C-alpha positions as CSV (number, residue, x, y, z in Angstrom):
1,M,16.2,-16.1,-17.7
2,N,16.3,-12.5,-16.4
3,I,13.3,-10.9,-14.2
4,N,14.0,-7.4,-14.9
5,F,11.0,-6.9,-17.6
6,I,9.0,-5.0,-20.0
7,I,6.2,-7.1,-21.3
8,I,3.4,-5.6,-23.4
9,K,0.2,-8.3,-23.0
10,K,-3.2,-7.7,-24.2
11,S,-4.5,-10.7,-22.7
12,K,-5.9,-11.2,-18.8
13,Q,-3.5,-12.4,-16.5
14,S,-4.9,-14.3,-13.0
15,L,-3.8,-13.4,-9.8
16,F,-4.1,-14.3,-6.1
17,I,-4.3,-12.0,-2.9
18,F,-3.9,-13.3,0.2
19,R,-5.0,-11.5,3.8
20,D,-2.0,-10.9,5.5
21,C,-3.4,-11.1,9.0
22,L,-0.1,-10.8,10.9
23,L,0.8,-7.5,12.5
24,Y,4.8,-7.1,12.7
25,I,6.5,-10.0,11.3
26,T,5.0,-11.3,7.5
27,I,7.1,-13.9,6.5
28,V,7.1,-14.5,2.5
29,F,8.9,-17.0,0.7
30,F,9.5,-15.5,-2.5
31,S,11.3,-17.6,-5.2
32,F,11.7,-17.6,-9.1
33,S,13.3,-20.8,-10.6
34,C,15.7,-18.2,-12.2
35,A,16.4,-16.1,-8.8
36,K,20.0,-16.5,-8.8
37,E,20.0,-15.2,-12.6
38,I,18.3,-11.4,-11.6
39,E,20.6,-8.7,-11.7
40,K,20.6,-5.4,-9.3
41,K,20.3,-2.4,-11.3
42,Q,21.8,0.9,-10.5
43,S,20.6,4.0,-10.4
44,R,20.6,6.1,-14.0
45,I,19.3,9.2,-13.0
46,P,19.7,10.9,-9.4
47,F,16.9,12.1,-8.7
48,I,16.6,14.5,-5.3
49,L,14.5,15.7,-2.8
50,Q,14.1,19.4,-2.2
51,K,12.4,20.3,1.2
52,V,9.4,22.6,0.6
53,N,8.0,23.0,4.3
54,D,7.6,21.2,7.2
55,F,4.6,21.8,10.0
56,T,3.4,20.0,13.0
57,L,-0.4,18.9,14.0
58,N,-1.7,20.8,16.7
59,P,-4.7,19.7,18.2
60,P,-6.8,21.6,19.9
61,D,-5.7,22.4,23.9
62,S,-8.6,19.8,25.1
63,I,-7.2,16.8,23.1
64,L,-4.5,14.7,22.7
65,F,-3.6,12.7,20.3
66,G,-2.9,8.6,21.0
67,K,-0.9,6.7,18.2
68,I,-1.6,8.2,14.6
69,S,-1.0,5.8,11.8
70,S,1.8,6.1,9.1
71,N,-0.5,6.0,6.4
72,A,-2.1,8.7,5.6
73,A,-4.7,10.0,2.9
74,I,-4.2,12.8,0.5
75,S,-7.1,14.6,-1.2
76,S,-6.8,14.8,-4.6
77,S,-6.3,18.4,-5.1
78,G,-3.5,17.6,-2.5
79,E,-5.0,20.4,-0.3
80,F,-6.5,17.6,2.9
81,L,-5.0,15.1,4.5
82,A,-6.6,12.8,6.9
83,F,-4.9,10.9,9.5
84,Y,-6.2,7.9,12.1
85,D,-5.6,8.0,15.5
86,Q,-5.0,4.0,16.3
87,I,-5.8,4.3,20.1
88,K,-8.5,7.1,20.1
89,K,-10.1,5.4,17.2
90,S,-10.6,8.8,15.2
91,V,-9.9,10.1,11.9
92,I,-7.9,13.2,12.0
93,V,-8.5,15.8,8.8
94,A,-6.0,18.8,8.5
95,D,-4.7,21.0,5.7
96,T,-1.1,20.7,4.4
97,T,-0.2,23.8,7.2
98,G,-1.2,21.4,9.9
99,K,-3.9,23.2,11.0
100,I,-6.8,20.8,12.3
101,I,-10.1,21.0,9.8
102,R,-11.7,18.4,12.0
103,I,-11.7,15.6,14.2
104,F,-14.1,13.1,14.3
105,G,-15.2,9.1,15.4
106,S,-14.3,7.4,18.5
107,K,-14.1,3.6,19.6
108,G,-17.4,1.7,19.6
109,R,-19.5,0.2,17.1
110,G,-22.0,3.0,16.4
111,P,-22.6,4.4,13.0
112,K,-19.8,7.3,13.7
113,E,-17.7,5.2,15.8
114,F,-15.0,2.8,14.6
115,E,-13.0,-0.8,16.2
116,N,-10.3,-1.0,13.5
117,I,-9.8,1.1,10.3
118,Y,-8.0,-0.7,7.8
119,A,-8.2,1.6,5.0
120,F,-9.3,5.1,4.1
121,N,-9.2,7.8,1.5
122,F,-10.5,11.0,-0.2
123,D,-12.8,10.6,-2.9
124,E,-12.8,13.5,-5.7
125,N,-15.5,15.5,-3.8
126,D,-13.2,15.5,-0.5
127,N,-15.6,12.7,0.9
128,I,-13.5,10.5,3.0
129,V,-14.5,6.5,2.8
130,V,-13.3,4.6,5.5
131,Y,-13.5,0.5,6.1
132,D,-13.7,-0.8,9.4
133,F,-12.4,-4.3,9.1
134,E,-14.0,-5.3,12.2
135,L,-17.5,-4.1,11.6
136,L,-17.2,-5.0,8.2
137,R,-18.4,-1.6,7.5
138,I,-17.7,1.0,4.6
139,K,-18.7,4.3,6.0
140,I,-18.2,7.9,3.8
141,F,-18.2,10.9,6.0
142,D,-17.9,14.8,4.8
143,I,-15.0,16.4,5.3
144,N,-16.3,17.5,8.5
145,G,-17.5,14.6,9.9
146,N,-21.0,14.2,9.0
147,L,-22.0,10.8,8.3
148,L,-23.1,10.5,4.7
149,R,-23.5,6.5,4.1
150,I,-22.9,3.1,6.0
151,F,-23.2,0.1,4.4
152,A,-21.9,-3.7,4.1
153,P,-19.8,-4.7,1.2
154,E,-22.0,-7.2,-0.2
155,G,-19.9,-10.9,-0.7
156,E,-17.4,-9.8,2.1
157,P,-16.5,-12.7,3.5
158,S,-18.4,-15.0,2.3
159,N,-17.6,-14.9,-1.2
160,H,-14.3,-13.0,-1.0
161,Y,-12.2,-11.4,1.2
162,I,-11.3,-7.6,1.3
163,D,-7.7,-7.0,1.7
164,A,-8.2,-3.8,3.5
165,S,-4.6,-2.1,3.3
166,S,-5.8,0.3,0.7
167,L,-8.9,1.5,-1.4
168,Y,-9.5,4.0,-4.2
169,A,-12.9,6.2,-4.6
170,Y,-13.9,8.2,-7.3
171,N,-16.8,8.3,-9.9
172,G,-19.5,6.9,-7.6
173,F,-16.9,3.5,-6.8
174,I,-14.9,1.8,-4.1
175,Y,-11.5,0.0,-5.3
176,F,-10.2,-2.7,-2.7
177,G,-7.8,-5.3,-3.1
178,A,-9.4,-8.9,-2.6
179,I,-9.2,-12.6,-2.8
180,D,-11.4,-15.1,-3.9
181,A,-12.7,-17.0,-0.3
182,N,-12.4,-20.5,-1.6
183,L,-8.8,-19.7,-2.6
184,I,-7.5,-18.8,0.7
185,A,-5.1,-21.4,1.9
186,F,-4.5,-22.4,5.7
187,G,-1.7,-23.7,7.0
188,D,-0.1,-26.3,4.4
189,Q,-2.8,-26.5,2.1
190,K,-2.0,-25.3,-1.3
191,K,-4.7,-23.8,-3.6
192,P,-4.3,-22.3,-6.6
193,F,-4.5,-18.7,-5.3
194,W,-3.5,-17.5,-8.9
195,N,-6.7,-17.9,-10.0
196,S,-8.4,-15.2,-8.0
197,R,-9.4,-11.7,-9.1
198,L,-7.2,-8.7,-7.8
199,I,-9.8,-5.8,-7.0
200,A,-13.3,-5.7,-5.7
201,K,-15.3,-2.5,-7.1
202,Y,-18.2,-1.4,-5.5
203,D,-20.4,1.3,-5.9
204,Y,-21.8,3.6,-2.7
205,K,-24.9,1.4,-1.6
206,G,-22.2,-1.6,-0.7
207,N,-23.5,-3.7,-4.5
208,L,-20.6,-5.5,-5.6
209,V,-20.7,-4.1,-9.1
210,E,-17.3,-6.7,-10.2
211,R,-14.1,-8.2,-9.5
212,M,-11.4,-7.1,-12.4
213,A,-7.8,-7.3,-13.2
214,S,-5.9,-10.1,-12.0
215,Y,-2.5,-11.8,-9.8
216,D,0.5,-11.8,-11.2
217,N,0.7,-15.3,-12.5
218,N,4.9,-15.3,-12.2
219,L,3.8,-15.8,-8.3
220,S,2.0,-19.2,-8.9
221,K,5.7,-20.7,-9.5
222,R,6.4,-20.3,-5.7
223,D,5.4,-22.8,-2.9
224,Y,5.3,-20.5,0.0
225,Y,4.2,-16.7,-0.2
226,L,1.7,-14.8,1.9
227,T,1.2,-11.4,0.2
228,T,-0.6,-8.1,0.6
229,P,-1.2,-6.4,-2.5
230,I,-0.1,-3.1,-3.2
231,I,-2.1,-1.0,-5.4
232,A,-2.5,2.6,-7.3
233,I,-5.1,4.1,-9.1
234,D,-5.0,6.9,-11.1
235,T,-8.5,8.2,-10.9
236,K,-8.0,10.8,-14.4
237,T,-6.9,7.8,-16.5
238,D,-8.3,4.7,-15.0
239,R,-4.9,3.0,-14.8
240,L,-4.3,0.4,-12.1
241,F,-0.9,-0.2,-11.1
242,S,-0.7,-3.3,-9.0
243,T,2.3,-5.4,-6.9
244,H,2.6,-7.0,-3.8
245,M,4.0,-7.1,-0.7
246,H,7.4,-9.3,-1.3
247,Y,7.7,-8.6,-4.9
248,Y,9.1,-5.6,-6.6
249,G,7.5,-6.3,-10.2
250,V,4.4,-4.1,-11.3
251,Q,1.6,-4.2,-13.4
252,E,-0.5,-2.1,-15.1
253,F,-4.3,-2.2,-16.3
254,D,-6.9,-0.5,-17.8
255,L,-9.8,-0.7,-15.6
256,K,-12.0,0.2,-18.7
257,T,-11.3,-2.9,-20.4
258,D,-10.1,-4.9,-17.1
259,T,-7.2,-5.2,-19.7
260,L,-3.4,-5.9,-18.5
261,I,-1.0,-3.3,-20.7
262,S,2.2,-3.9,-19.5
263,K,4.6,-5.7,-16.6
264,F,7.5,-4.4,-15.7
265,G,9.9,-4.0,-12.8
266,V,13.7,-4.3,-11.9
267,Q,15.5,-5.6,-8.2
268,S,17.3,-1.9,-7.5
269,E,20.6,-1.5,-5.7
270,S,19.1,-1.8,-2.4
271,Y,16.1,-4.3,-3.0
272,R,16.7,-7.7,-0.6
273,L,15.7,-10.6,-2.6
274,V,16.1,-13.9,-0.5
275,E,17.3,-17.0,-1.9
276,E,14.5,-19.3,-0.9
277,D,16.7,-22.8,-1.6
278,K,19.0,-22.0,0.9
279,I,16.1,-21.5,3.5
280,D,15.1,-24.2,6.1
281,F,11.5,-23.6,6.5
282,P,10.8,-26.2,9.3
283,S,13.9,-23.9,11.3
284,L,11.3,-20.5,10.8
285,M,9.3,-21.9,13.3
286,D,11.8,-20.5,15.5
287,K,11.2,-16.5,16.4
288,Q,14.9,-15.7,15.9
289,K,15.1,-17.6,12.4
290,R,11.7,-15.6,11.4
291,I,13.4,-13.0,12.3
292,D,16.7,-12.9,10.5
293,F,14.9,-14.3,7.3
294,S,12.6,-11.3,7.4
295,T,15.8,-9.3,7.6
296,Q,16.8,-10.9,4.2
297,Q,13.9,-9.3,2.3
298,S,12.4,-6.0,1.3
299,Y,9.2,-5.2,1.9
300,A,7.2,-2.8,-0.5
301,I,5.0,-1.2,1.1
302,S,2.6,1.4,-1.2
303,L,2.6,2.6,-5.2
304,H,2.0,5.8,-6.6
305,A,1.8,7.0,-10.2
306,S,2.3,10.9,-11.2
307,N,1.6,11.8,-15.0
308,K,5.7,11.0,-15.8
309,Y,6.5,8.4,-13.3
310,V,5.6,5.3,-11.2
311,Y,7.0,5.3,-7.9
312,V,7.1,2.0,-5.8
313,E,8.0,2.5,-1.9
314,Y,9.8,-0.2,0.1
315,H,11.3,-0.8,3.3
316,N,14.2,-2.8,4.9
317,I,14.6,-3.7,8.2
318,S,16.8,-4.2,10.8
319,E,16.8,-6.6,13.5
320,D,16.4,-3.8,15.8
321,W,13.3,-3.1,14.3
322,Y,11.5,-6.3,16.0
323,K,13.3,-5.3,19.6
324,A,11.9,-1.5,19.5
325,F,9.1,-1.3,16.7
326,D,11.5,2.1,16.0
327,K,11.1,3.8,12.7
328,S,15.0,4.7,12.6
329,Y,15.8,0.8,12.3
330,K,14.4,0.7,9.0
331,E,15.5,2.0,5.5
332,Y,13.1,3.5,3.6
333,F,13.2,3.9,-0.6
334,L,11.4,4.9,-3.7
335,T,11.8,2.9,-7.2
336,V,11.3,5.1,-9.9
337,Y,9.8,4.3,-13.3
338,D,9.2,6.3,-16.5
339,R,5.7,6.0,-16.7
340,N,5.8,5.8,-20.5
341,T,8.7,3.7,-21.6
342,K,8.3,1.5,-17.9
343,K,12.3,2.0,-17.6
344,Y,13.8,1.9,-14.6
345,L,15.6,5.6,-13.7
346,S,16.4,5.7,-10.1
347,E,16.3,4.4,-6.7
348,I,15.5,7.0,-4.4
349,K,16.6,6.6,-0.4
350,L,14.3,8.3,1.8
351,P,15.5,10.1,4.9
352,F,12.2,9.7,6.6
353,M,9.4,7.1,6.3
354,L,6.5,8.1,3.9
355,T,3.0,8.7,4.9
356,A,1.6,10.3,1.8
357,M,1.9,11.1,-1.8
358,N,0.3,13.4,-4.4
359,N,1.6,13.3,-7.4
360,N,5.7,14.2,-6.9
361,R,5.4,15.7,-3.6
362,V,6.3,13.6,-0.7
363,F,5.2,14.1,2.8
364,L,7.4,12.3,5.4
365,I,7.0,11.5,9.2
366,E,9.8,13.6,10.7
367,N,8.9,13.1,14.3
368,D,5.9,10.4,15.4
369,N,5.6,11.9,18.7
370,P,2.1,12.3,19.1
371,D,2.6,15.5,20.9
372,N,4.8,16.8,18.2
373,Y,4.0,15.2,15.3
374,Q,6.1,16.7,12.3
375,I,5.2,15.9,8.4
376,G,8.2,17.4,5.9
377,S,6.7,18.2,2.7
378,Y,9.5,17.6,0.3
379,E,9.1,18.0,-4.3
380,I,10.8,15.1,-6.1
381,V,13.2,16.4,-8.8
382,N,14.8,15.2,-11.9
383,P,17.9,17.3,-11.7
384,E,18.3,16.3,-15.5
385,L,15.1,18.4,-16.9
């Protein structure tokens, strides 16, 4: 059986989302009954990156940046970027020339303060929606940092847990990855986690509107699998795309009807897939064994959908990264699929870490020194067009 697949389905599937609480080493034990038969695909089209410009974030003279999170948000227009300073606990809003529009927030538990931002994004009105995991609060600000709303998400954590790695906000609703609380397994427990729903949809008052979409049922075959869901929503077409941290397959849902539309994905040429049957799991209690294991497996980080393509960002980690936590010890890739046919097209090796993406424009972190934080803007080009 070959898992390089394109499957069109009308029925709903079930899937599991498990909150990933490990900061640096997330061990995912990942197996298909047919893992040995998977063939790696070679790129068919040599997509290239064409540099557009670069810019540096220049704070006011009286402000110093702390540590800027590698994940930025970009407005739907592509005009604004938002960054999170993990030390100062503040949100930095800039335009795509590096000009600072506003810096707001600080550490604390007050209305305009943050303890730990796990997810943030723009809505279609350029408001910034923030989820603070420690405070269990959603806060909505305008682009100038004025607080518009603050509320607790209904049902969290009593009925389900929000996976705060990403959120999307548009048309008055906020979408998170989430898992049913009663399906979370701890330690050696085994539960039918694949029966959980994928998405929690909230309104702008914190009311839970519905749980929707589903976990990829291929993952139910694995004995050991800790996962973070990776989602992307095309707000113009109400299409949801999902994958998981140690998985290259992609699901596509119609959010209007909560229907699974397609499943597709290949193991591209640089994607690492650990062979679970060769792993001595008890030995992974040893730190070095865990590091060795994790360098054998690729890590999906983000999903992006343009009008023509679907992109999966993934990283490969070296042992040196665990010693220094230096971005230069990772390799960065984008897998490219044709959005209409779901065919695999290419794998792009990125020269730097991706921080944001809008349509076919990528923003890469060329220098993460907070005193000289530099972003490069690149266009993804298909030379055959």
